[in-house]
C-alpha positions, 0 to 999 in steps of 0.5 A, spaced: 500 500 500 502 507 498 502 511 504 501 518 505 502 523 510 496 525 514 497 532 515 492 538 513 491 542 507 485 545 503 481 551 503 475 556 504 467 557 502 463 558 496 457 556 492 455 556 485 448 557 482 445 551 479 438 552 475 433 548 478 431 541 474 426 543 469 419 540 468 418 534 464 417 536 456 410 537 453 407 531 451 410 526 456 406 522 461 404 525 467 410 524 473 408 519 478 409 521 485 415 517 486 419 521 481 421 526 487 426 521 488 433 523 486 436 521 479 442 518 482 443 511 483 444 511 491 442 518 493 445 522 499 440 525 504 441 531 501 445 533 495 449 539 494 445 543 489 439 542 494 442 544 500 443 552 500 445 552 507 451 548 505 458 551 503 457 548 496 460 548 489 457 544 483 462 544 477 459 542 470 463 538 466 459 541 460 462 547 461 469 544 459 467 540 454 472 537 449 478 540 454 483 535 457 481 536 464 481 529 468 477 529 475 482 532 479 483 538 474 475 539 474 475 539 482 481 544 482 477 549 479 472 550 485 474 554 491 475 551 497 480 545 495 487 543 494 489 538 489 495 534 489 498 531 483 503 526 484 507 527 478 501 529 473 499 525 467 495 519 470 499 519 476 496 519 483 491 525 485 488 526 491 484 532 494 484 536 500 478 541 502 479 546 508 485 544 510 483 536 511 488 531 509 486 526 503 483 521 508 479 527 511 475 528 505 469 523 503 469 522 495 463 519 492 461 516 486 453 517 485 453 518 492 457 511 493 463 512 498 470 510 494 474 510 500 477 503 502 478 500 509 486 501 507 485 508 508 490 513 505 484 517 501 481 516 494 485 517 488 481 521 483 485 519 477 482 512 478 475 515 476 474 516 468 473 523 466 468 521 460 463 518 466 462 525 469 456 529 468 458 534 474 462 534 481 458 536 487 463 539 492 461 541 499 465 544 504 465 543 512 464 538 517 459 534 513 459 528 517 451 529 519 449 528 512 454 524 509 457 519 514 463 519 518 470 521 515 467 528 512 472 532 516 473 537 511 468 536 506 465 531 501 466 530 493 461 527 489 462 525 482 455 524 478 456 520 472 452 522 466 445 521 465 441 515 462 437 519 457 435 514 451 438 516 444 443 520 448 450 518 445 457 521 445 464 519 443 471 522 444 478 521 442 484 525 444 492 525 443 498 529 445 504 530 448 509 525 452 505 519 449 498 521 452 492 519 449 484 518 451 478 515 448 471 515 451 464 513 449 457 512 452 450 511 449 443 511 453 438 506 451 431 505 453 424 505 452 417 505 456 418 505 463 426 503 463 432 507 461 440 505 461 447 508 460 453 504 457 460 507 458 467 505 456 473 509 457 481 508 456 486 513 458 494 512 458 501 516 458 508 515 456 509 520 462 516 521 460 517 529 461 523 534 462 523 538 468 528 542 472 530 540 479 534 544 484 539 539 487 541 544 493 535 546 496 538 549 502 542 554 499 540 561 497 542 560 490 538 554 486 543 549 483 538 547 477 539 540 474 535 538 467 532 531 468 527 527 465 521 523 469 522 516 468 518 510 470 511 515 470 507 511 465 500 510 466 494 506 463 487 505 466 480 503 463 473 502 465 466 500 464 460 503 467 452 501 466 447 505 470 439 505 469 432 505 472 426 501 471 419 502 473 417 496 478 410 496 480 408 502 484 416 504 485 422 505 481 428 501 481 435 504 480 442 500 479 449 502 478 455 497 476 462 499 474 469 496 473 476 499 472 483 498 472 489 502 473 497 500 472 502 505 473 509 506 474 511 509 481 517 514 479 518 517 487 520 523 489 526 526 485 530 526 491 529 518 492 527 516 485 524 509 484 525 506 477 522 499 478 516 500 483 509 499 480 502 499 482 496 495 479 489 497 482 482 494 480 475 496 482 468 493 482 462 496 485 455 495 484 449 498 487 441 497 487 436 502 490 428 501 490 423 507 492 416 508 492 411 513 495 407 510 501 402 515 501 402 522 498 407 525 503 411 519 505 416 516 501 421 509 502 427 508 499 431 501 500 438 500 497 444 496 498 451 496 495 458 492 495 465 493 492 471 489 491 478 492 490 485 489 489 491 493 490 498 490 488 504 494 489 511 492 487 516 496 491 524 495 491 524 497 498 520 491 500 523 486 495 517 484 492 509 485 491 504 486 496 497 484 495 491 487 498 484 485 497 478 490 500 471 487 500 465 491 503 458 492 503 452 496 506 444 496 506 440 502 508 433 504 508 430 511 509 424 515 509 422 522 507 416 525 510 413 532 507 409 535 513 407 542 512 414 547 512 418 541 514 421 536 510 424 530 514 429 525 512 430 519 517 434 513 516 438 506 518 444 503 515 448 497 516 455 494 513 461 491 513 468 491 510 474 486 510 481 487 508 487 482 507 494 484 505 501 481 506 503 486 512 497 485 515 497 478 518 490 475 519 485 479 515 481 484 519 474 485 519 469 490 522 462 492 522 458 498 521 452 501 523 448 508 522 442 512 524 440 519 522 435 524 521 435 531 518 429 536 517 429 542 512 424 547 515 421 553 511 419 559 514 417 566 512 414 564 506 420 560 504 425 566 505 428 563 511 431 556 511 433 552 517 437 545 516 438 541 522 441 534 522 444 529 526 447 522 525 450 517 530 455 512 527 459 506 529 465 503 525 468 497 529 470 499 536 469 506 534 463 510 535 461 517 535 456 523 533 456 528 527 451 534 528 450 540 523 445 546 523 445 550 517 441 556 515 440 561 509 435 567 508 433 571 502 435 578 504 434 583 498 432 582 491 438 577 489 442 578 495 442 572 500 446 569 506 447 562 508 451 560 514 452 553 518 456 549 523 458 542 524 462 537 528 464 530 525 469 525 526 474 519 522 475 512 525 482 510 523 483 506 517 485 498 518 492 501 514 493 506 520 491 500 526 494 494 523 498 494 517 506 493 517 510 495 511 517 497 510 518 503 515 511 503 517 509 501 523 502 500 525 498 503 532 492 499 534 491 504 540 489 510 535 483 514 537 478 517 532 480 524 529 475 530 530 473 536 526 469 542 528 467 547 523 463 554 522 462 558 515 458 564 513 457 567 506 453 573 502 452 572 495 448 575 489 446 571 483 441 573 478 441 573 470 448 576 469 451 571 474 453 571 481 458 573 486 460 571 493 464 572 499 465 568 505 469 566 511 470 559 515 474 556 521 475 549 522 478 546 528 482 539 527 484 535 533 487 528 535 489 528 527 493 522 526 500 523 523 506 519 522 512 520 527 519 517 528 519 511 532 525 506 533 529 503 528 528 508 523 521 507 523 515 511 523 508 510 527 502 513 526 500 517 533 494 522 535 499 528 536 496 533 531 492 539 532 490 545 527 486 551 526 484 553 519 481 559 517 480 563 511 476 568 506 474 566 499 471 570 494 468 568 487 465 571 481 462 567 475 458 570 469 453 567 465 454 568 457 454 575 455 452 578 449 453 575 442 460 573 443 458 568 449 463 572 453 464 568 460 468 569 466 470 566 472 474 568 478 476 564 485 480 567 490 482 563 497 486 565 502 487 560 508 491 560 514 493 553 517 496 553 524 499 548 528 496 548 535 500 542 538 507 540 537 514 541 539 515 549 541 519 550 534 513 548 530 507 551 534 503 557 531 507 555 524 503 553 518 501 546 517 506 543 512 503 542 504 498 548 505 499 554 501 496 560 504 493 563 497 490 560 491 487 563 485 483 560 479 481 565 473 478 563 466 476 567 460 472 564 455 469 566 448 463 562 445 459 565 439 457 559 437 461 555 431 468 556 435 470 558 442 476 560 445 478 560 453 484 562 457 486 560 464 490 562 470 492 558 476 496 560 482 498 557 488 502 561 493 508 558 497 508 552 502 512 549 507 515 542 506 516 541 514 513 543 520 518 548 522 517 552 516 524 552 514 524 548 507 519 551 502 516 550 496 516 556 491 509 559 489 507 556 482 503 560 476 501 556 470 497 559 464 493 554 460 489 556 454 485 552 448 480 553 443 475 549 438 471 549 432 465 545 430 466 541 424 459 538 423 452 540 426 449 533 425 452 529 429 455 535 433 462 534 432 468 539 434 475 539 434 479 542 440 486 544 441 489 545 448 495 547 451 497 547 459 503 551 462 504 555 456 510 558 459 513 552 459 516 552 466 519 546 468 520 547 475 513 547 477 512 542 483 506 540 487 505 541 495 510 534 496 515 536 491 513 532 485 515 535 479 509 537 474 510 537 466 512 543 462 508 545 456 504 540 453 499 540 448 492 535 447 488 535 440 481 532 441 476 530 436 469 529 440 462 528 437 455 527 440 447 527 440 444 530 445 437 529 447 432 534 448 435 538 455 428 538 457 428 530 457 430 528 464 433 521 466 427 516 467 420 518 468 
């Protein structure tokens, strides 16, 4: 297993305007009461767009259609997040939200958790870009609604709709032997619908970069290198769908994916022979029906099987892991006057076997939750309390949240929320012994408290938002030196993270279809527990400032866009003595329509236009210089007023 440090990292507070789901088109059959259930296979209690009391952003994939943005790059366009790419080009990518480490962010696919019993965070590069319809990012201690583990927030990747007659195909190729191919099609009939999708992505991964061989000296000593053992190949198959079943509706989802990549290691300790192979199978089914006019019942189950083979020269062989898990759940949704009440139960189990684990480890889980959405003052004031009790093996805890939103004047509104949650130690932290990593069965759960508030203005021309937040993380698990040159996880870290965030985004303006987007985040992640030389210093790998800006023009038959990404200076060590310099990157691209039927486009995109080969991520891994990608895409969209399912 690949272990990553459990420190902090992330950002702030905001949310984008999402238009309401349109009604059924004229001529379609009347909508039965059961269609109030969400369209995703396994719904969250309240998804990000429908909870205006949360600090949330929805990234629509179509906004970046044809561009070579993977899931990590799409997530990075939102405020409040920091994405770490461990070498770029198909390599491991993780996300930090509001200063929480990767394993303190709950990553979901259509509402299904992707985190494993081994821990360490979810690899965003393992989710094929071609499957994505939108990404919902919720910031804050959101365990009351999404489950324990959401210390910093939640990232929910929503897959494409299962609309009959809708299809798309895409083929890309570019620098460093990088390629991508994806296709999907929706089929269906009276009372059923299904989506089939496939994808294949790969890269040679050999890119030149500049490395400072003497970082401790005032003057850098640059050395030209080529990234080796950095190739990656991944593929996936996905099917999802729905069908009327008696008086209710049945939804399902199933996927298979596999990734094979070289592990180049950091430039100071390259690993030319290390490799990783990861396999995932996931399936879920859900049935929902109306019990009465105001009461709905949903029951469902999901299961996963994951395999991970890691070949490390330091271990002298290949370590194999197998992760199994399954969960069953039931939820009631009750509309009573100004109240919308949700209550549910779940039970499940997970099992991990690995070479460094000794005997296989198994633990059961259970949860009970309840939440309300109360409308007051004619709907101008909304209150949303939620509470969840949860157990995972011998660990248990409570998560709670209270949110509020209010319309103030015209397009001006305000929102605020506060919450607490926890994260149970993973099997990897508790029991897995591997190389220099020593387990610690005495670990306690991590804790998080957060509060935020924001003002926003949204209307016909777009939106603008300004917010602030504060998060306190306690009993954080970090790896500290132990005996015999080994490290051991301990509950030794405490950090206070607070920040500001501003965001603006326009609707297409004028006949040229001009769009602009700006996200600015300032964050201070302060160490509150540690050695005297570490107290009140910045938490390592946490930049204080991040900026994303984009300008686009799309009059109809062609489009152009340009982006700026800025990441401020960050520190490699808790004493703030070794830094990673600020990084500034420029991306640009454009496309032209080739045909209208089918709708076909040719797209050319360039990343890192300045060809800065000294760029690094927050952990010192080099990132590619200038790269090009050419994409040919085609598709046939159904009537946008046609939803997925009845």
